N, C-alpha and C positions, 0 to 999 in steps of 0.2 A: 503494499498501499505506497503509494507516496504521499509528498505533501498534499495534494490536490484532495486525496482520499481523508485525510485528517481533518483538515478542515472542513470539509462536506460532515464528516462526523460530529463536528464539534455544533455547527450549524444547527443539524438536526438535531441535535441533543439539547440545542437551546431552545429550540421549536418545540419540543416534545414538553420540554420544564416550565416553559413560562409564556408559550401562546397558545397552549389548549386547554380546553376544558372538558375532552372526553371522558367517558367513564366505562373502562371495559371491566369486566367481570373476571377476579383474579390477576388483572396487572395493574403494577402501578406504574403509569408514565410517566410521573413525573421522575420516578427512581430510575425508569430506564435512558430520559434522557440526561439524568445525571450521568449516567455510569458511561453513555455514549460520549458525553461532553470530557470525561475523565481518560477514555480509551483514546479521543482522536488527540488530548493535550501530551498524554504520555509518547504517542507517533510521532508529533510535533519534536517534541524532546529528543527523542531518538534519530529522526530524519536528518537534523540538525546536527546532532554530534557527529552523525556517520560523514556527513556532508562536510562537515568540518575538518574532519581526516583524512578524505578521500582527495581534497584541495593542494596540489601538490605549487608548489614554488620553486617555478626552475630557476638556480643562479643565471645572470645573465652570463652570454657566451662572448667571449671575446674572439673578434674577428679574426679569422685565419688570413697570415700575410706568405705571399706565397715569395721566400728570395731566390734571386738568379744567381747563379752563379757569375762571380768579378771575376769581369774580362778586363784584362789590361789593355790598352790602345794605346798609350803614350809610349814614346820613342822613348832611349837612355836618357836623352837632353832636357825631356820633359814637353817637348812638344807635342802635337796632336798631328798627324799629316803633315808634319812640316811647315804650318801655318801660324803656330803660335796660338793657336786658338785651344 
């Protein structure tokens, strides 16, 4: 049962407890409504604790820098291609 089901249980329990005046022989609808609300609240608490544990925070990744091998294009005297650039 997900979070939506738990909220529906709480709503149905509140409706049975506070908004109805039905009288069924052998069934106390106020008690049934309170039980639904308690079960819904337990479900919400369980769902939120499980969802909090499942949330994984990934550390920021560092970009991969590809290093190229250093090639020497300079001549012995420090000039490149003989033009001094």
